[in-house]
N, C-alpha and C positions, 0 to 999 in steps of 0.2 A: 504494500500500500504506500508507504513512505520510505524513501531511501535513507533518510536520516532524521534526527531530532531537529536539525536545522530547517527541514522542510515544514515541520509542524510550527516551529517558532515563526517562520516566514509567513505562514497563513495568518497568524495572529498580528504580526507587524503590519501587513498589508490590509488587515481587517477583512479578510475573505471569510466572513462568518458563514456563508452558505456552504462552502466546501468544508469548513471546520465542522459544521453541524452534521453534514452527511458522511464525513469520514471519521473524524476523531470521536464524535458522539454517536456513532452507529450502533454500539452496544455497550452495556456496562463493563463487560469483560475486556473488550479491546480498549476502552477508555482507561480502565485501571492499569492495564499493561503500559499504555503510552504515558500515563501520569507517573507511574513508577520509574520508567526510563528517564523521564525529564527530571524528576526529583533526585535521581542519582547521578545526574550529569554535572560534573564538577565545574564546568564553564558557567553554569547558571547560578553558582554561589548559593545553593540551598533553596532557590526559588522553586515553587511548585508550578504546575500548569495553570492553576488558578491565579497565582501571583502574576504570571506572564500575561494572562488574558485580561485581567481587570485593569491593567495599565493602559489598555486601549479602549476602555468603556464599551465592552461588548453588549449585545442585546441581552435583556434580562432573562429570556427563556434559555439562553445558552448557559448563563451562570447558574440558573436554577437547576438545570440538568447536571452540570458539573458537580454541584453540591449534593444532589441526590445520589450520584454515582460514587462520590468520595467525600463524605461529610467532614472527615478529619482535616481536609485541606484548608478549611476556614481558620483553623487554629495553628497551622504550620508556620514556623518562623524561618526566614532566610538567614544568611550569615550575619546580617546586621540586626537580627531579632525583630524584623518587620513581618507582620502578618499580611495576607492579601488585603485586609482592610486598610492598613497603612498605605499600601501601594495605590489602592483605589482612591483614597482621600488625597494623597499627595499628587496624583495624576489628574485631578479634576474630574473624577467620574461623576456621573449623574447622582442626584440625591436619591433616586429610586434604587440605583445599584448599591449605594452605601447602606441604605435601609435594608436591602435584601441580605447583604453579607452580615451586617450587624445583627439582624434578626436570627440568622442561622448560627451565629456565634457571638452572643452578647459580651462574653469575656474578652473578646479581641478589642473591644472599645477601650479597655483599661490597660492593655499591654503597652509597656514602654520599650522602645527600641534601645539600641546601645547609646544613643544620645539623650535618652529619657523622654523621647517624644511619643505621644499617643497618636492614633489616627486623627483625633480632634485637633492636636497641635498642627498637623499637616493641613487639615482643612482650613484652619484659621490663618496660616502663614502663606501668603501669596508669593513670598520670595523663596520658598523651599524648592530644592532641587534634589530629586530622588536618585537620578541616574546621570552620569557624566554626559551622555549624548543629549539629554534634555537641556543641560546648561548651554551646549553649543547651539541647539535649536532656539533657545530663549533669547540668545544674543541678537537674533534677527528681529525679535519683536520689540516694539518701542515701549509698551507698558503692560503691566500685569493687571489682571482683573482683581477687584477686591474679593474677599471670601464670600462664598455662596451661602446665603442665609438658610436656604432649604437643606443644604448639605449638613450644615452645623446642627440644625434642628433634628435632622434624621439621626445623627450620631448621639446627640444629647437625649433623644427619646429612649436610647438603650443604655445610657450611662451618664448620669449627672456627675458621678464621682470624677470622671475624666477631666471635667472643667477645673478641678482643684489641683491637679497634678502639675508639678514644675518639671521642665526639662533640665538638661545639664547646664544651661545658661541661666537657670532659675527663673524662667519665664513660663507663665501659664498660657493656656490657649487664648484667654482674654487679652493678655498683653500682646501676643502675636497678632490677634485680630485688629487691635487698635493701631499697631504699627503698619498693618496692611490696608489701612483705610476702610475697615469694615463699616457697614451702615450703622446708624444709631440703633435701629431695630435689632441688628445682630449683636451689638455691644450689650444692649439691655438684656437680651436673651442669655448671653454668657454670664453677665453679672448676676442674674437671677439664679442660674444653674450653680454658680460658684457659691452663692450664699446658702442654697439648699444643700449642696454637697458637703459643706463643712460641718 
């Protein structure tokens, strides 16, 4: 079916979700075999197939099926202690996708990576860069978007505690949101969550 793991990763990068759906998700057994091969690929630094896919904001039905076939992937950590929820939040995934992953694994909302950042930190920090090639692509953009209110609300609906956690720079998600020109509505939501979470 595929000559290499690279072929599968390429489907994700070019966002050929139709081919991904018909080949990678053709059966639970074949999906689990492919997912296992990707998880053991040293070049991917501990990322799972779910980590790779959510970076590119796939259709919800694809992620739903991936989670049904391999529920444990939602809690898996890469070499930087990031879950798929970290990657989705830091890649600007849709609020619906964040809600789907957070619902499948609410504990991932409170997981801090090696820099102490939760998925909420990433959603609140419009200057975050998850991958080196993202930084190169960002240099061509003139400005970053402020944090997405619906994304932050989706994450907070599964963990208010995450609003109180500081990263290694001793910054909370609220502080990152303010520095990223979040809307007043978003700032108030985070302030409320922080007071409830303490």
